[in-house]
C-alpha positions, 0 to 999 in steps of 0.5 A: 733228949727221947730218941730222934723219930729220924737221925741222919748223920754226915750226910753225902749226896751226889747226882752223877758229879755233882756234890750235894749235900756236904756232910748233914747232920740233921734229926726229928725229935717227936713233936717237932716241927723243924722249917728247911730253909734256903734259896733254890738248887741249895740242896733243901728237896735232895735232904728230904730226898735223902731222908726218903730213901729216894736217893741214896748218900755216896757218905753218912747214915740214915736211922728212921725210929732207932733203926738204919734205913740207910739205902733202903727202899721208900716205901720201906721208910714210909712202913716206920711212920715217915709221910712225905708230900713232895714237891709235885703231888705226886696224886693219882689224876686217874682217881678220884679225891675218895680214891686218893684218901680211901688208898692210903688209909692205914693206922700209924705205928703206935696203932693210932687212927686218929686222922679218919677220912671224916677228920681229914674232910672236915680239915679240908672243906674244899674237898668233901666238894670235890671228892667225885672229881678226878685228881687232875681235875683239882686246882694247884691249891685242891690237889696240895690239900688233896696230897697233904690229906692223903699222908694224914691218912697213913696216920703219920709220925712225922710229916715232910712237906716240901714247898708247901705253898708253893703257886699257890694263890694268897687265898689258899696259901693261907688256908695250907698255914692254917692246916700246918697249925692245925698238924702241929697241935695234933702232935706229928712231927713236921718238917716243911720247906717253904720260901715264906720264911714269916710263915714258916717261923710262926709254926716251927720249933727249930730252923735251918738254913742250907747253903750249898749243901751245908747247914749253916743256921740251926736254931729257934725262930727267935734265934734266927729272927734276931738276925735279919743280917742272916734272912737277909744274906741266905734268903734273899730277904 
């Protein structure tokens, strides 16, 4: 196995006295698409925030591109080629679509400039119709497209999507899944959190299920889909 782009070992993360992650090991290889699953409150977002340096683990280690980044600032982790699309989207509502996109533009860690402004607009044609609109003027689906597009403008090696389609209309959700497929085909490693396990497993090489801060399943989509009792028990199918 080649060196993982992200390698986390033995993560124990707390919020105050609440013990959220309990010895989690997690890795992302180059070109992998990974589904991170589990019911609400099981630690999925906390794991992503721990990887991104937004929350510091009390125990354990996070390596990014082979460098120990445990407890380092989020911007330092982003500079190593990790882009994060948070659950709340985090767009700048007082900036236009153009400004939100262009402020993030930069070459990737290997000098790659695969995702240009024009390519993002080709991928998200709805945004090209809203270029002068402020972020707060966009619909929820358009905001999600904008935040994914902004992340792609950094030409990342790893893209982390937290709640990729939550709260979106079915038509818009299908568009987001189409875009996730394009991102996978482009070679970017992706971590996807979403409640729609059927769509997630169509895209992913590997899936993990978190239950109360512990990984109870890790395997391929075929391995997961062959265990309906596991899906019913942990994902509420």
